[in-house]
Every structure is written in structure tokens, then in C-alpha cells.
Backbone as CSV, one residue per row, in Angstrom:
resi,resn,N_x,N_y,N_z,CA_x,CA_y,CA_z,C_x,C_y,C_z
1,MET,4.733,-7.871,-21.695,4.077,-6.637,-21.259,3.619,-6.781,-19.811
2,ILE,3.934,-5.778,-19.009,3.538,-5.746,-17.606,2.525,-4.618,-17.428
3,LEU,1.356,-4.941,-16.905,0.330,-3.954,-16.603,0.426,-3.581,-15.134
4,ILE,0.565,-2.295,-14.863,0.600,-1.794,-13.495,-0.709,-1.067,-13.232
5,THR,-1.519,-1.612,-12.344,-2.805,-0.993,-12.021,-2.609,0.024,-10.892
6,GLY,-3.632,0.878,-10.735,-3.529,1.901,-9.694,-2.279,2.739,-9.865
7,ALA,-1.990,3.118,-11.113,-0.671,3.663,-11.453,-0.371,5.019,-10.826
8,ARG,-1.377,5.666,-10.254,-1.101,6.943,-9.569,-0.630,6.727,-8.140
9,GLY,-0.728,5.494,-7.623,-0.370,5.209,-6.249,1.129,5.288,-6.008
10,ALA,1.492,5.446,-4.728,2.898,5.621,-4.371,3.731,4.393,-4.723
11,VAL,3.223,3.202,-4.417,3.972,1.983,-4.733,4.059,1.801,-6.240
12,ALA,2.947,1.981,-6.939,2.931,1.792,-8.388,3.870,2.774,-9.082
13,THR,3.915,4.007,-8.612,4.802,5.006,-9.216,6.260,4.591,-9.069
14,ARG,6.616,4.130,-7.862,7.988,3.669,-7.630,8.302,2.431,-8.463
15,LEU,7.358,1.503,-8.526,7.570,0.272,-9.295,7.720,0.575,-10.777
16,THR,6.937,1.509,-11.277,7.051,1.911,-12.677,8.462,2.386,-12.994
17,ALA,9.008,3.238,-12.134,10.358,3.759,-12.364,11.394,2.641,-12.344
18,LEU,11.236,1.694,-11.424,12.197,0.588,-11.323,12.163,-0.301,-12.564
19,LEU,10.965,-0.700,-12.968,10.854,-1.614,-14.105,11.198,-0.921,-15.420
20,HIS,10.882,0.364,-15.519,11.263,1.118,-16.716,12.782,1.202,-16.825
21,ALA,13.447,1.429,-15.686,14.911,1.471,-15.683,15.500,0.115,-16.072
22,ASP,14.759,-0.960,-15.800,15.192,-2.305,-16.186,14.966,-2.583,-17.678
23,GLY,14.280,-1.661,-18.339,14.027,-1.835,-19.767,12.871,-2.750,-20.095
24,LEU,11.968,-2.967,-19.140,10.845,-3.881,-19.364,9.657,-3.143,-19.967
25,PRO,8.877,-3.812,-20.815,7.708,-3.164,-21.434,6.573,-3.018,-20.420
26,LEU,6.043,-1.806,-20.316,5.035,-1.500,-19.306,3.809,-0.863,-19.942
27,ARG,2.686,-1.036,-19.251,1.459,-0.298,-19.539,0.887,0.140,-18.196
28,LEU,0.532,1.410,-18.083,0.041,1.942,-16.820,-1.467,2.102,-16.880
29,GLY,-2.170,1.500,-15.915,-3.615,1.585,-15.859,-4.072,2.460,-14.707
30,SER,-5.034,3.322,-14.996,-5.574,4.211,-13.971,-6.979,4.625,-14.360
31,ALA,-7.807,4.865,-13.359,-9.146,5.389,-13.629,-9.072,6.791,-14.219
32,HIS,-7.942,7.453,-14.005,-7.748,8.817,-14.531,-6.396,8.880,-15.247
33,PRO,-6.282,8.250,-16.406,-4.975,8.165,-17.081,-4.402,9.514,-17.476
34,ASP,-5.257,10.518,-17.680,-4.758,11.839,-18.060,-3.969,12.498,-16.933
35,ASP,-4.147,11.996,-15.720,-3.427,12.563,-14.579,-2.053,11.923,-14.380
36,LEU,-1.734,10.911,-15.175,-0.456,10.221,-15.032,0.667,11.007,-15.707
37,ALA,1.878,10.808,-15.207,3.076,11.374,-15.830,4.048,10.230,-16.082
38,PRO,3.772,9.412,-17.094,4.562,8.197,-17.299,5.958,8.509,-17.829
39,PRO,6.889,7.574,-17.621,8.195,7.721,-18.274,8.032,7.755,-19.789
40,SER,9.011,8.314,-20.451,8.958,8.442,-21.909,8.735,7.086,-22.569
41,GLY,7.731,7.044,-23.439,7.470,5.838,-24.211,6.583,4.820,-23.539
42,VAL,6.166,5.066,-22.300,5.313,4.113,-21.583,3.843,4.479,-21.808
43,PRO,3.051,3.584,-22.398,1.649,3.904,-22.674,0.782,3.815,-21.423
44,THR,-0.322,4.530,-21.475,-1.303,4.493,-20.389,-2.640,4.021,-20.952
45,THR,-3.493,3.546,-20.045,-4.819,3.104,-20.447,-5.798,3.385,-19.324
46,ARG,-7.053,3.639,-19.718,-8.063,3.802,-18.675,-8.373,2.445,-18.071
47,LEU,-8.238,2.358,-16.748,-8.530,1.098,-16.064,-9.050,1.412,-14.670
48,ALA,-10.368,1.475,-14.569,-11.014,1.539,-13.262,-11.325,0.104,-12.865
49,LEU,-10.788,-0.339,-11.742,-10.970,-1.732,-11.343,-12.405,-2.044,-10.932
50,THR,-13.246,-1.027,-10.912,-14.672,-1.231,-10.651,-15.497,-1.257,-11.935
51,ASP,-14.840,-1.135,-13.093,-15.558,-1.049,-14.368,-15.036,-2.110,-15.341
52,PRO,-15.723,-3.248,-15.441,-15.264,-4.325,-16.331,-15.149,-3.922,-17.796
53,ALA,-15.810,-2.846,-18.204,-15.697,-2.399,-19.592,-14.272,-2.002,-19.936
54,ASP,-13.479,-1.648,-18.927,-12.086,-1.253,-19.162,-11.145,-2.447,-19.271
55,PHE,-11.576,-3.612,-18.811,-10.653,-4.735,-18.646,-10.068,-5.270,-19.964
56,PRO,-10.879,-5.509,-21.008,-10.320,-6.150,-22.212,-9.167,-5.362,-22.831
57,ALA,-9.345,-4.075,-23.045,-8.296,-3.283,-23.683,-7.053,-3.201,-22.808
58,ALA,-7.257,-3.044,-21.505,-6.116,-2.908,-20.593,-5.291,-4.186,-20.544
59,LEU,-5.949,-5.345,-20.685,-5.271,-6.632,-20.506,-4.736,-7.239,-21.806
60,THR,-5.075,-6.673,-22.944,-4.633,-7.232,-24.218,-3.109,-7.285,-24.301
61,GLY,-2.577,-8.477,-24.556,-1.147,-8.639,-24.720,-0.341,-8.669,-23.438
62,VAL,-1.011,-8.639,-22.299,-0.332,-8.558,-20.997,-0.015,-9.961,-20.487
63,LYS,1.189,-10.148,-19.953,1.577,-11.418,-19.346,1.665,-11.336,-17.822
64,THR,1.961,-10.132,-17.299,2.106,-9.947,-15.848,1.301,-8.721,-15.426
65,VAL,0.638,-8.831,-14.273,-0.137,-7.717,-13.730,0.313,-7.441,-12.306
66,PHE,0.569,-6.172,-12.026,0.703,-5.724,-10.640,-0.657,-5.157,-10.257
67,LEU,-1.307,-5.788,-9.281,-2.715,-5.516,-9.013,-2.936,-4.938,-7.633
68,TYR,-3.610,-3.792,-7.593,-4.097,-3.262,-6.328,-5.341,-4.055,-5.943
69,ALA,-5.508,-4.260,-4.654,-6.631,-5.078,-4.176,-7.921,-4.267,-4.209
70,SER,-8.768,-4.562,-5.183,-10.082,-3.929,-5.292,-11.111,-5.048,-5.424
71,PRO,-11.928,-5.275,-4.401,-12.758,-6.477,-4.381,-14.025,-6.417,-5.219
72,ASP,-14.488,-5.217,-5.599,-15.834,-5.073,-6.147,-16.072,-5.927,-7.391
73,ARG,-15.126,-5.914,-8.343,-15.323,-6.651,-9.603,-14.141,-7.577,-9.888
74,VAL,-13.573,-8.108,-8.810,-12.362,-8.914,-8.987,-12.631,-10.204,-9.753
75,THR,-13.820,-10.781,-9.598,-14.138,-12.005,-10.333,-14.123,-11.752,-11.834
76,GLU,-14.713,-10.636,-12.258,-14.691,-10.288,-13.678,-13.264,-9.998,-14.149
77,PHE,-12.473,-9.358,-13.294,-11.097,-9.066,-13.673,-10.327,-10.360,-13.912
78,VAL,-10.502,-11.315,-13.020,-9.818,-12.604,-13.166,-10.242,-13.292,-14.462
79,THR,-11.522,-13.284,-14.733,-12.024,-13.920,-15.962,-11.397,-13.302,-17.201
80,HIS,-11.373,-11.970,-17.249,-10.782,-11.288,-18.400,-9.272,-11.547,-18.475
81,ALA,-8.613,-11.603,-17.318,-7.174,-11.862,-17.308,-6.873,-13.260,-17.846
82,GLU,-7.676,-14.239,-17.461,-7.483,-15.600,-17.977,-7.694,-15.627,-19.492
83,GLN,-8.735,-14.952,-19.942,-9.029,-14.942,-21.375,-7.932,-14.243,-22.168
84,ALA,-7.291,-13.246,-21.556,-6.235,-12.485,-22.235,-4.897,-13.215,-22.235
85,GLY,-4.794,-14.302,-21.476,-3.549,-15.048,-21.428,-2.556,-14.541,-20.398
86,VAL,-3.041,-13.809,-19.384,-2.158,-13.364,-18.307,-1.607,-14.587,-17.583
87,GLU,-0.304,-14.574,-17.311,0.358,-15.721,-16.688,0.688,-15.507,-15.214
88,HIS,0.816,-14.262,-14.800,1.291,-13.996,-13.437,0.655,-12.706,-12.928
89,ILE,0.098,-12.773,-11.726,-0.427,-11.578,-11.060,0.283,-11.417,-9.731
90,VAL,0.799,-10.219,-9.505,1.381,-9.857,-8.212,0.380,-8.955,-7.514
91,LEU,-0.146,-9.416,-6.404,-1.196,-8.697,-5.685,-0.618,-7.915,-4.513
92,LEU,-0.960,-6.640,-4.447,-0.630,-5.835,-3.281,-1.773,-5.987,-2.282
93,SER,-1.596,-6.883,-1.332,-2.615,-7.171,-0.334,-2.254,-6.464,0.965
94,SER,-2.487,-7.089,2.093,-2.254,-6.463,3.393,-2.055,-7.542,4.444
95,SER,-1.173,-7.279,5.395,-0.969,-8.242,6.481,-2.172,-8.304,7.417
96,SER,-3.144,-7.409,7.226,-4.356,-7.456,8.050,-5.110,-8.767,7.861
97,VAL,-4.892,-9.450,6.723,-5.591,-10.720,6.491,-5.105,-11.808,7.443
98,LEU,-4.000,-11.560,8.143,-3.453,-12.541,9.071,-4.038,-12.391,10.471
99,GLY,-4.951,-11.445,10.660,-5.580,-11.236,11.957,-6.461,-12.408,12.358
100,PRO,-6.957,-12.391,13.595,-7.712,-13.541,14.111,-9.033,-13.795,13.404
101,ALA,-9.679,-12.740,12.896,-10.960,-12.928,12.198,-11.045,-11.929,11.049
102,PRO,-10.234,-12.120,10.008,-10.181,-11.126,8.940,-11.506,-10.925,8.221
103,GLU,-12.325,-11.970,8.170,-13.610,-11.839,7.485,-14.554,-10.883,8.204
104,ASP,-14.292,-10.597,9.478,-15.142,-9.680,10.241,-14.593,-8.257,10.264
105,ASP,-13.441,-8.052,9.664,-12.798,-6.739,9.606,-12.929,-6.226,8.174
106,PRO,-13.647,-5.112,7.952,-13.884,-4.678,6.567,-12.614,-4.378,5.794
107,LEU,-11.579,-3.895,6.474,-10.316,-3.632,5.784,-9.651,-4.931,5.352
108,ALA,-9.573,-5.882,6.279,-8.951,-7.170,5.966,-9.803,-7.966,4.989
109,ALA,-11.112,-7.929,5.163,-12.003,-8.729,4.325,-11.904,-8.356,2.857
110,SER,-11.722,-7.078,2.567,-11.633,-6.659,1.170,-10.394,-7.247,0.513
111,HIS,-9.280,-7.282,1.240,-8.059,-7.871,0.702,-8.186,-9.389,0.588
112,LEU,-8.821,-9.996,1.581,-8.979,-11.447,1.565,-9.847,-11.892,0.393
113,THR,-10.863,-11.124,0.073,-11.724,-11.434,-1.067,-10.914,-11.497,-2.355
114,VAL,-10.021,-10.538,-2.538,-9.204,-10.513,-3.751,-8.211,-11.673,-3.748
115,GLU,-7.565,-11.907,-2.614,-6.633,-13.039,-2.528,-7.321,-14.344,-2.927
116,ASN,-8.486,-14.585,-2.349,-9.183,-15.848,-2.609,-9.594,-15.982,-4.071
117,ALA,-10.028,-14.879,-4.673,-10.430,-14.924,-6.079,-9.240,-15.253,-6.977
118,LEU,-8.097,-14.691,-6.682,-6.917,-14.953,-7.498,-6.396,-16.367,-7.286
119,LEU,-6.384,-16.810,-6.044,-5.874,-18.148,-5.754,-6.770,-19.241,-6.331
120,ALA,-8.031,-18.916,-6.567,-8.954,-19.878,-7.172,-8.852,-19.898,-8.692
121,SER,-8.058,-18.988,-9.251,-7.941,-18.897,-10.708,-6.829,-19.804,-11.220
122,LYS,-6.665,-19.817,-12.541,-5.615,-20.602,-13.178,-4.301,-19.822,-13.265
123,ILE,-4.318,-18.577,-12.856,-3.160,-17.694,-13.025,-2.245,-17.817,-11.805
124,THR,-0.955,-17.950,-12.044,0.011,-17.956,-10.951,-0.085,-16.632,-10.199
125,THR,-0.289,-16.708,-8.899,-0.499,-15.511,-8.083,0.566,-15.405,-7.009
126,THR,1.181,-14.244,-6.930,2.147,-13.930,-5.883,1.558,-12.823,-5.030
127,ILE,1.580,-13.025,-3.721,0.901,-12.092,-2.813,1.920,-11.363,-1.945
128,LEU,1.841,-10.029,-1.954,2.625,-9.191,-1.052,1.697,-8.657,0.027
129,ARG,2.079,-8.863,1.278,1.249,-8.417,2.402,2.024,-7.444,3.288
130,PRO,2.110,-6.179,2.876,2.763,-5.202,3.749,1.907,-4.897,4.962
131,GLY,2.574,-4.434,6.016,1.852,-3.994,7.206,1.419,-2.554,7.040
132,SER,1.873,-1.693,7.927,1.453,-0.297,7.900,2.396,0.525,7.030
133,PHE,1.841,1.242,6.076,2.664,2.096,5.229,3.142,3.324,6.005
134,ALA,4.425,3.647,5.862,4.942,4.874,6.468,4.177,6.091,5.953
135,SER,3.688,5.996,4.722,2.974,7.128,4.120,1.665,7.462,4.824
136,ASN,1.191,6.578,5.698,0.004,6.937,6.486,0.263,8.180,7.322
137,ALA,1.541,8.433,7.621,1.886,9.625,8.396,1.606,10.909,7.633
138,SER,1.387,10.815,6.324,1.050,12.009,5.539,-0.227,12.666,6.038
139,ALA,-1.070,11.894,6.709,-2.303,12.456,7.268,-2.019,13.504,8.341
140,TRP,-0.809,13.489,8.868,-0.443,14.456,9.909,0.178,15.726,9.336
141,ALA,0.356,15.780,8.036,1.072,16.912,7.434,0.358,18.236,7.689
142,TRP,-0.961,18.232,7.482,-1.665,19.513,7.622,-1.571,20.074,9.033
143,PRO,-1.913,19.315,10.089,-1.790,19.908,11.423,-0.361,20.314,11.777
144,ILE,0.624,19.524,11.342,2.012,19.873,11.664,2.393,21.176,10.970
145,LYS,2.033,21.329,9.692,2.335,22.570,8.994,1.591,23.755,9.600
146,ALA,0.395,23.499,10.102,-0.416,24.568,10.684,-0.051,24.872,12.129
147,GLY,0.899,24.105,12.685,1.289,24.321,14.073,0.259,23.832,15.066
148,ARG,-0.564,22.875,14.619,-1.607,22.330,15.479,-1.236,20.908,15.897
149,PRO,-1.765,20.457,17.044,-1.455,19.086,17.472,-2.149,18.053,16.582
150,VAL,-1.567,16.887,16.517,-2.149,15.758,15.787,-3.117,15.039,16.718
151,SER,-4.348,14.889,16.284,-5.367,14.216,17.091,-5.210,12.704,16.965
152,LEU,-5.044,12.045,18.103,-4.903,10.590,18.104,-5.608,9.996,19.311
153,PRO,-6.398,8.948,19.105,-7.066,8.305,20.234,-6.155,7.323,20.977
154,PHE,-5.167,6.786,20.269,-4.250,5.810,20.876,-2.815,6.165,20.482
155,PRO,-2.254,7.214,21.053,-0.921,7.660,20.626,0.191,6.659,20.899
156,ASP,-0.057,5.696,21.785,0.972,4.696,22.078,0.773,3.405,21.291
157,ALA,-0.176,3.414,20.338,-0.374,2.237,19.486,0.817,2.058,18.559
158,HIS,1.249,0.818,18.402,2.401,0.496,17.564,1.975,0.050,16.172
159,ASN,2.841,0.304,15.203,2.762,-0.344,13.893,4.172,-0.472,13.328
160,ASP,4.260,-0.955,12.113,5.568,-1.282,11.519,5.766,-0.500,10.230
161,PRO,5.913,0.817,10.293,5.890,1.636,9.078,6.918,1.198,8.034
162,ILE,6.422,0.950,6.829,7.274,0.486,5.730,7.277,1.525,4.614
163,HIS,8.452,1.804,4.092,8.627,2.764,3.003,8.021,2.186,1.728
164,GLU,7.303,3.022,0.981,6.694,2.546,-0.264,7.742,2.049,-1.261
165,LEU,8.963,2.583,-1.196,10.008,2.114,-2.098,10.415,0.682,-1.773
166,ASP,10.409,0.312,-0.502,10.708,-1.072,-0.138,9.657,-2.021,-0.694
167,VAL,8.394,-1.603,-0.653,7.332,-2.443,-1.206,7.496,-2.561,-2.721
168,ALA,7.827,-1.448,-3.375,8.019,-1.473,-4.821,9.203,-2.357,-5.201
169,GLU,10.284,-2.281,-4.429,11.444,-3.123,-4.739,11.137,-4.601,-4.496
170,ALA,10.323,-4.890,-3.493,9.891,-6.273,-3.281,9.036,-6.745,-4.453
171,ALA,8.150,-5.880,-4.934,7.319,-6.228,-6.089,8.174,-6.474,-7.318
172,ARG,9.169,-5.636,-7.517,10.084,-5.831,-8.648,10.760,-7.205,-8.561
173,ALA,11.195,-7.573,-7.350,11.895,-8.850,-7.178,10.995,-10.031,-7.519
174,VAL,9.738,-9.981,-7.057,8.868,-11.138,-7.310,8.362,-11.165,-8.740
175,ILE,8.357,-10.024,-9.410,8.017,-10.009,-10.832,9.159,-10.600,-11.659
176,ARG,10.371,-10.234,-11.330,11.517,-10.574,-12.167,12.087,-11.959,-11.892
177,GLU,11.925,-12.472,-10.675,12.586,-13.729,-10.318,11.565,-14.863,-10.247
178,LEU,11.719,-15.808,-11.146,10.761,-16.902,-11.287,10.610,-17.692,-9.993
179,ARG,11.687,-17.795,-9.207,11.623,-18.602,-7.985,10.635,-18.041,-6.963
180,HIS,10.275,-16.769,-7.114,9.327,-16.162,-6.176,7.874,-16.281,-6.639
181,HIS,7.673,-16.672,-7.897,6.319,-16.712,-8.440,5.473,-17.727,-7.664
182,GLY,4.289,-17.300,-7.255,3.391,-18.172,-6.504,3.593,-18.109,-5.003
183,GLY,4.527,-17.284,-4.542,4.781,-17.177,-3.102,3.880,-16.157,-2.422
184,THR,3.900,-16.200,-1.105,3.181,-15.221,-0.272,4.189,-14.617,0.690
185,PHE,4.276,-13.282,0.690,5.334,-12.591,1.413,4.751,-11.499,2.314
186,THR,5.029,-11.606,3.604,4.606,-10.590,4.568,5.746,-9.603,4.764
187,LEU,5.474,-8.335,4.493,6.490,-7.286,4.526,6.268,-6.379,5.730
188,SER,7.362,-5.949,6.338,7.249,-4.969,7.415,8.387,-3.983,7.314
189,GLY,8.222,-2.856,8.013,9.340,-1.960,8.193,10.317,-2.569,9.185
190,PRO,11.440,-1.865,9.467,12.474,-2.450,10.320,12.220,-2.303,11.804
191,GLU,11.235,-1.466,12.185,11.000,-1.202,13.603,9.512,-1.172,13.906
192,SER,9.172,-1.569,15.119,7.832,-1.345,15.644,7.867,-0.021,16.400
193,LEU,7.088,0.941,15.920,7.104,2.283,16.496,5.700,2.695,16.902
194,SER,5.599,3.371,18.020,4.316,3.960,18.402,4.089,5.227,17.581
195,PHE,2.851,5.678,17.549,2.565,6.945,16.878,3.370,8.078,17.509
196,THR,3.501,8.062,18.825,4.272,9.098,19.515,5.715,9.109,19.027
197,GLU,6.308,7.933,18.885,7.689,7.851,18.408,7.804,8.332,16.965
198,GLN,6.832,8.003,16.141,6.866,8.453,14.750,6.767,9.970,14.659
199,ILE,5.891,10.553,15.438,5.733,12.006,15.403,6.978,12.700,15.943
200,ASP,7.594,12.137,16.966,8.856,12.691,17.472,9.935,12.637,16.389
201,GLN,10.017,11.529,15.674,11.015,11.405,14.613,10.720,12.366,13.462
202,LEU,9.449,12.526,13.119,9.076,13.493,12.092,9.515,14.900,12.489
203,SER,9.286,15.250,13.736,9.664,16.578,14.212,11.168,16.798,14.101
204,THR,11.937,15.780,14.466,13.397,15.883,14.389,13.866,16.029,12.950
205,VAL,13.324,15.223,12.058,13.769,15.222,10.665,13.333,16.490,9.934
206,THR,12.096,16.932,10.162,11.563,18.078,9.419,11.903,19.418,10.059
207,GLY,12.269,19.396,11.340,12.522,20.643,12.038,11.257,21.384,12.426
208,ARG,10.129,20.734,12.269,8.842,21.335,12.632,8.383,20.772,13.976
209,PRO,8.074,21.614,14.939,7.528,21.102,16.202,6.234,20.339,15.939
210,ALA,6.052,19.247,16.648,4.841,18.442,16.481,4.421,17.905,17.835
211,SER,3.144,17.991,18.113,2.615,17.512,19.388,1.368,16.685,19.130
212,ILE,0.875,16.057,20.184,-0.285,15.168,20.078,-1.387,15.645,21.009
213,LYS,-2.594,15.583,20.511,-3.787,15.816,21.332,-4.531,14.496,21.444
214,ARG,-4.615,13.957,22.648,-5.332,12.703,22.822,-6.835,12.976,22.747
215,VAL,-7.514,12.253,21.868,-8.948,12.420,21.680,-9.633,11.076,21.895
216,THR,-10.948,11.110,22.018,-11.708,9.870,22.137,-11.898,9.245,20.759
217,ARG,-12.327,8.000,20.761,-12.623,7.331,19.494,-13.639,8.133,18.683
218,GLU,-14.710,8.565,19.351,-15.774,9.272,18.639,-15.298,10.619,18.122
219,GLU,-14.468,11.301,18.880,-13.940,12.585,18.411,-13.075,12.390,17.174
220,TRP,-12.268,11.342,17.178,-11.420,11.091,16.023,-12.262,10.719,14.810
221,LYS,-13.282,9.884,15.004,-14.154,9.499,13.902,-14.846,10.718,13.301
222,GLU,-15.278,11.622,14.155,-15.947,12.831,13.667,-14.975,13.685,12.859
223,GLU,-13.757,13.798,13.348,-12.747,14.608,12.658,-12.391,14.013,11.296
224,MET,-12.436,12.681,11.185,-12.016,12.003,9.959,-13.187,11.566,9.084
225,ALA,-14.400,11.941,9.450,-15.593,11.443,8.757,-15.583,11.750,7.262
226,GLU,-14.994,12.854,6.875,-14.964,13.241,5.463,-14.050,12.338,4.644
227,TYR,-13.099,11.682,5.324,-12.064,10.933,4.620,-12.166,9.413,4.794
228,ILE,-12.690,8.973,5.941,-12.724,7.541,6.246,-14.147,7.153,6.656
229,PRO,-14.829,6.312,5.855,-16.178,5.871,6.228,-16.174,5.190,7.595
230,GLY,-17.316,5.264,8.263,-17.418,4.817,9.650,-16.937,3.404,9.907
231,LYS,-17.320,2.439,9.046,-16.950,1.046,9.329,-15.448,0.840,9.217
232,TYR,-14.808,1.578,8.307,-13.352,1.468,8.174,-12.653,2.191,9.314
233,ALA,-13.240,3.306,9.749,-12.678,4.007,10.901,-12.725,3.123,12.142
234,ASP,-13.819,2.427,12.333,-13.928,1.527,13.492,-12.891,0.413,13.413
235,ALA,-12.666,-0.124,12.212,-11.675,-1.186,12.054,-10.281,-0.683,12.404
236,LEU,-9.946,0.524,11.960,-8.652,1.111,12.301,-8.529,1.320,13.807
237,LEU,-9.562,1.868,14.387,-9.532,2.126,15.826,-9.368,0.840,16.622
238,ASN,-10.054,-0.197,16.194,-9.925,-1.487,16.891,-8.502,-2.034,16.779
239,TRP,-7.907,-1.874,15.593,-6.539,-2.335,15.388,-5.568,-1.561,16.266
240,TRP,-5.729,-0.245,16.277,-4.838,0.574,17.110,-4.992,0.222,18.587
241,GLU,-6.218,0.037,19.011,-6.444,-0.288,20.419,-5.802,-1.621,20.783
242,SER,-5.854,-2.581,19.862,-5.271,-3.900,20.148,-3.754,-3.834,20.238
243,ASN,-3.150,-2.796,19.643,-1.694,-2.638,19.673,-1.262,-1.466,20.554
244,ASP,-2.147,-1.023,21.431,-1.828,0.114,22.300,-0.738,-0.294,23.295
245,GLY,0.442,0.276,23.132,1.556,-0.039,24.015,2.213,-1.377,23.732
246,LYS,1.837,-2.025,22.619,2.349,-3.364,22.315,3.085,-3.361,20.979
247,PRO,4.389,-3.643,20.985,5.113,-3.756,19.713,4.512,-4.841,18.825
248,VAL,4.564,-4.611,17.518,4.025,-5.569,16.557,5.159,-6.446,16.023
249,ALA,4.787,-7.589,15.478,5.776,-8.526,14.925,6.391,-7.959,13.646
250,LEU,7.674,-8.243,13.447,8.398,-7.776,12.265,8.875,-8.968,11.448
251,THR,9.163,-8.720,10.170,9.719,-9.759,9.301,10.999,-9.240,8.662
252,SER,11.786,-10.161,8.128,12.998,-9.806,7.388,12.790,-9.985,5.888
253,THR,11.543,-10.021,5.460,11.229,-10.362,4.073,11.743,-9.333,3.080
254,VAL,11.693,-8.050,3.444,12.213,-7.033,2.526,13.667,-7.327,2.185
255,GLU,14.468,-7.619,3.206,15.882,-7.905,2.960,16.053,-9.187,2.158
256,GLU,15.236,-10.199,2.437,15.346,-11.463,1.719,15.026,-11.292,0.232
257,LEU,14.092,-10.395,-0.080,13.697,-10.194,-1.474,14.592,-9.203,-2.205
258,THR,15.037,-8.166,-1.501,15.733,-7.063,-2.171,17.240,-7.053,-1.937
259,GLY,17.704,-7.757,-0.892,19.127,-7.764,-0.587,19.573,-6.667,0.345
260,HIS,18.631,-5.830,0.816,18.989,-4.796,1.789,17.902,-4.704,2.860
261,PRO,18.248,-4.253,4.070,17.229,-4.116,5.115,16.173,-3.081,4.743
262,ALA,15.017,-3.228,5.333,13.965,-2.243,5.121,14.425,-0.872,5.626
263,ARG,14.018,0.172,4.921,14.407,1.527,5.266,13.701,1.985,6.545
264,PRO,14.410,2.697,7.433,13.773,3.167,8.659,12.786,4.302,8.385
265,PHE,11.933,4.557,9.363,10.924,5.607,9.227,11.579,6.967,9.005
266,THR,12.742,7.189,9.596,13.421,8.473,9.412,13.804,8.699,7.949
267,THR,14.103,7.630,7.216,14.395,7.777,5.788,13.152,8.212,5.038
268,TRP,12.019,7.589,5.365,10.765,8.019,4.728,10.503,9.494,5.040
269,ALA,10.678,9.885,6.294,10.443,11.275,6.681,11.352,12.222,5.900
270,ALA,12.632,11.854,5.749,13.570,12.696,5.001,13.164,12.796,3.535
271,ASP,12.648,11.702,2.981,12.215,11.701,1.581,10.966,12.544,1.365
272,HIS,10.228,12.827,2.432,8.948,13.536,2.312,8.908,14.819,3.138
273,VAL,10.073,15.386,3.396,10.138,16.608,4.206,9.220,17.684,3.656
274,ALA,9.200,17.837,2.330,8.395,18.909,1.724,6.922,18.786,2.068
275,ASP,6.444,17.565,2.261,5.029,17.379,2.597,4.681,18.031,3.928
276,PHE,5.676,18.154,4.808,5.426,18.666,6.153,5.916,20.093,6.362
277,THR,6.571,20.650,5.334,7.161,21.981,5.513,6.752,22.987,4.448
278,THR,6.219,22.515,3.327,5.885,23.409,2.212,4.392,23.628,2.153
279,ASP,3.975,24.868,2.144,2.538,25.201,2.074,2.038,25.116,0.642
């Protein structure tokens, strides 16, 4: 039995479809299981990673867990997983932990906390560290659909947008192939692209004009205050500023795990055209 946590997430949804097609037994965990649309015959369970009361039932009979990084009650989760006889955990972490001082970055620190808790356990742990998800561009959907410019403080900042399907296929590979168990894998998209380049590519693929409005750090924080708490907004801004005009490092890990190169950002855009064109 494989437990997939955070089952409403983009990576988890893709991974569920892949493993179900492989004929593997699955259980989907979510804080809101009624909102799930599982494949036929796949059971769901309530699993809020912040609520240890959910852990025993969710973990019963489970041998493998695909785990979203949630630091709040990870120690209790590990304890329950050990007691349940879980043998392998695949953690969706972040390449931000590879920064110069991850413990001082709230985004990186949360992932590092989970990594350390799992590595200190008796359970074989495999860590996936993707860089920037291509799906972060979904935040631009509303202004693009509304014909408004996208507000960005560092439009020339680079990242390595990776398709969620590539991450899911990498997760499938490390779940299914014993030789990968216990490894640590840094995943990236195939190109280092600036925000300006990504928005230009989105415009080409979707047929929707898209422009950028350069704003200050504080203006962007104010605009995003409803969605991103201040300390996390500052961490993002610092990361973008450090990569302003500077390409980021790439890896070939997606191809090594899946047998094909990572999908380009234009493929992600084509797969999500409706997000940018449908009201």
C-alpha cells in the first residue's frame, strides 16, 4: 500500500494517475478528502499533516509514503510511521535547502526540518528537491486574463521552471526502483528562464498579450499580502534578487530518473492554456 499525502496537489494528482495506471495499491490522504476525485477503486482518508489524530488510520498497512514537507508535526508523523511499519518515505522537499544559509530562510528551513526528521528515523528516506515549479506562473493568470500587467519587482530574475508531471514521474521512478531508495535527487527544468522570458513564452503559447509592471519590493508585498505571509514574501524577494539577471544551475536528474529530458516551460504553458484564457 502506498499512501500519497497532500493528494489534492498538482504533483500528487499526477503521481496518483501514474501509480494507478501501474496497478499499484494506493490510499490518498488529504485534509479535505471529500474534495478529492480519486481513480475508481482508490480509497481516500482524512490526513491533515498538522493533526496527529489522523496519522494512525492513514498509515495502517502502508509500506511507502509520498510525503509533502510539512514541518509542524513531522516528529509525530515519523513516530507513527515507524510504529505502522512504513519502510520507505519519498519526500517532496526543495532545492532551497542547498542555499548558503537554509536555516535562516523560512522557506528552506521548513523543508530542512522535515528532511532532518526523516533522515534521523529508521525509515529509508528518498528526497526529491525540485527547484522552481512552472506552476508558480499560475499566479499570473488573473492579470493576464484581465488584460492587466503582471507586477514584478525583479522581472529579470531567473529560475528553472519544472513541470509538475516531471516531478511526479521522478517520484514514480524512486518509488518503484529499489536502486533509488535512500537517494537524494535535485530536480530542475531544462532551462534557466527569467520571469520576462516566461511571460513572453506564455503570451506566445496562449495568444494572450502579457506585459510586466515593475514594482518595488514593498508594493509587491502589499499586493500579495493576502496570499503570502510577510516572512515568506521576504524570502522569495531575497531569492529573486540574488538571481536577478543571473541564470541558475540546472541538473539532468529528471532524464536520469525518467529516461526523457525535462519538459520545457512552453509545454507546461500549453498544458495549462485554459488557466490563462478561460474566465
